[in-house]
PLY file of the C-alpha trace (Angstrom):
ply
format ascii 1.0
element vertex 65
property float x
property float y
property float z
element edge 64
property int vertex1
property int vertex2
end_header
0.00 0.00 0.00
1.41 3.35 -1.02
2.07 6.00 1.60
-0.11 9.08 1.12
0.52 12.44 2.69
-2.18 13.78 5.02
-2.98 16.57 2.53
-3.42 14.09 -0.33
-5.54 11.92 1.93
-7.85 14.84 2.74
-8.18 15.65 -0.97
-9.11 12.05 -1.70
-11.65 12.02 1.11
-13.23 15.23 -0.17
-13.37 13.84 -3.73
-15.01 10.60 -2.58
-17.46 12.43 -0.30
-18.54 14.61 -3.22
-19.59 11.45 -5.11
-22.02 10.38 -2.39
-25.72 10.81 -3.13
-27.08 11.99 0.21
-30.71 11.17 1.08
-33.29 13.95 1.20
-34.78 15.08 4.50
-38.03 13.31 3.65
-36.22 10.02 2.96
-34.28 10.34 6.21
-37.43 11.01 8.25
-39.33 8.16 6.56
-36.47 5.71 7.16
-36.11 6.83 10.79
-39.82 6.25 11.41
-39.65 2.79 9.82
-36.64 1.88 11.99
-38.46 3.04 15.14
-41.58 1.03 14.24
-39.56 -2.12 13.50
-37.57 -1.67 16.72
-40.80 -1.40 18.70
-42.31 -4.46 17.01
-39.18 -6.53 17.60
-39.04 -5.37 21.21
-42.67 -6.44 21.69
-42.01 -9.79 19.97
-39.01 -10.58 22.16
-40.85 -9.44 25.30
-43.75 -11.76 24.50
-41.40 -14.64 23.65
-39.50 -14.14 26.90
-42.75 -13.98 28.88
-43.98 -17.21 27.26
-40.74 -19.06 28.00
-40.79 -17.71 31.56
-44.33 -18.95 32.06
-43.40 -22.39 30.66
-40.37 -22.65 32.95
-42.39 -21.53 35.97
-45.05 -24.13 35.14
-42.47 -26.89 34.78
-40.76 -25.90 38.03
-44.16 -25.92 39.74
-44.67 -29.51 38.66
-41.41 -30.53 40.32
-41.88 -28.84 43.62
0 1
1 2
2 3
3 4
4 5
5 6
6 7
7 8
8 9
9 10
10 11
11 12
12 13
13 14
14 15
15 16
16 17
17 18
18 19
19 20
20 21
21 22
22 23
23 24
24 25
25 26
26 27
27 28
28 29
29 30
30 31
31 32
32 33
33 34
34 35
35 36
36 37
37 38
38 39
39 40
40 41
41 42
42 43
43 44
44 45
45 46
46 47
47 48
48 49
49 50
50 51
51 52
52 53
53 54
54 55
55 56
56 57
57 58
58 59
59 60
60 61
61 62
62 63
63 64
């Protein structure tokens, strides 16, 4: 790998960053809302799964003792 001076590195970073197609504000807001909804749904799913397994374990332990 070739050594690059810090100034050349910064120029390359700026050139590459200029090529990026940044999302619009509307796209960012829409994506953020979708992520929050999916996070909430997954949190609810795992909570319910954990509660079900907890109830099953409690039931099985109740049979033993």
